N, C-alpha and C positions, 0 to 999 in steps of 0.2 A: 518486395523492390524497397528500397530505401531513399527516406525522403534528407535532408539537410538535414542535421538537427541543429537548435535556436545558440546553443554555444558555440558549433561550429562554424554558425554565421557571424558569430559575432568576431570570434578569432583573423575568419577573412576581410574582415570589415564590414559586410552587412547592414545597411540601410536599414530593410526590414529587419534586423535577428535585436536579440532585447534584450535592454543596455543592461549595463552592470552595474549603475547609478541609484544611489538608495533611495528608495522614494517614499518605503510602508513601513507603517508600525508595522508589528502583529495583528491588531485588532485588522486589517484591513487585508493584512495577506493572507490568512484565516478565509475568509468570506470570498476573497478571489480566488484561494487553492480552494476551497472548498474543503479544507478542514479544518478541524478545531482547533481551537490555539493550545490546548497543552499534543495535541495531538505534530504542530508547526517545534514545538519542545523535541519535542521524541526524536525528531528527523532530526533536530539537529545533533542530540548526540550520536543520532545515528553515522551523522557528517554526511548523510544527504545533500543540506544546505546548509552552508554556513551565512548568514547574513551578519553582515556586520554592525560597530555595538558604536552605539555616540559614548559621548565623557561620562554619562550616567549609568549606563550599560544596556540603555531601547535598542533593541534588535531592529535595522533597519533590514528588510527584504529591498531587490533588487526584482527589474521585469525579468531578469535571469531566473533570480531563483524561484521566482513563481513558473516558468516556464517550467523546471528540475521539478516543483512540487508539483505539477500538471498529473505528468508524465509515470507517477508514483504509483497511481490506481489505476491504470493500466496494466501494469506490471505485477502489481499486489493481484489485481483477475488471472491471470496470466499461472500464478503462483509462485514465485520469488521472491522468498524472504527479503529481508529488510538489506542481512548481506551483498546480497546475489544485487539484488535494486543496486546499491551503488557501488557495483564493481559495473554495471549494463550503464548505469546512468557516466560514470568517465569515460566508458570505454567510446561512450557514443561521442562526450565531450571530445574525447583524442582523436577520433575518424570524421567523427564531424555527420554522420550518421545515425540515421536511427533506424536500432534493428528491429528489421519484420519481426511482427509479432507470431510462434508458429502455432500454437491452437487458439484459434479463438473460444474465450470463455463460453458461448452462448451454441459449442461443438463439442463440448466435456462433458460430460456425466460424472457423476461423482458415484458411487455403489453403493445401494442404502444400507443403511447404519444397523449392522446386525449383533441382536440380541442373544447374552449365550443364559441359560436359566439356570441360577446352580442347584446343582447336583439332576442333573439332567442333559443330556445332549440335545436335546431341544435349540431349537432359535426363529428369534421373528422379526422380523426388522418393524421398525419402525409402526408402518402403515396396518401391521397383521395385529400387531401389541393389543390384547382385551383391555376394554374399558368398565366393565363391569368388576360388582365387587362380589362378586357371588363364587366363589372354587373357594378349595381347596387352600391355595395358598397363605402360612402364617404373614401376618403383620409386621413388617421392618421395625425391629426393634433397636434403640440406641446402646450402645456398650456403654459399662457403669466406668 
């Protein structure tokens, strides 16, 4: 099921659409979006949001920017990388629909991390790893 995206509602003149009027400085945008300030700067570098700048260079975020930022965690949870997130957000903007989630994170399970022991064919998962120190394995040493 697809829902109309905030960006498309704005394009159609919907009064419930997020405004593009810049209202928020970076600290308020960070609080509203749930991201840290450094993450907002990084997402700007990736092109995921494009806040306007004042004459002094201060970033100013709109409700539209905040709506895009709020969509990012869903896409990250679905395993989408930053380039893919940008493409999805742009596609949603052009089509006016939010793409449905294919694999909700609560249904995905990661396989356990497996570690190959040096010099043997034995592998263990993190939960199987021994915690005692009374074994025959020599301690790791830094190379000179």
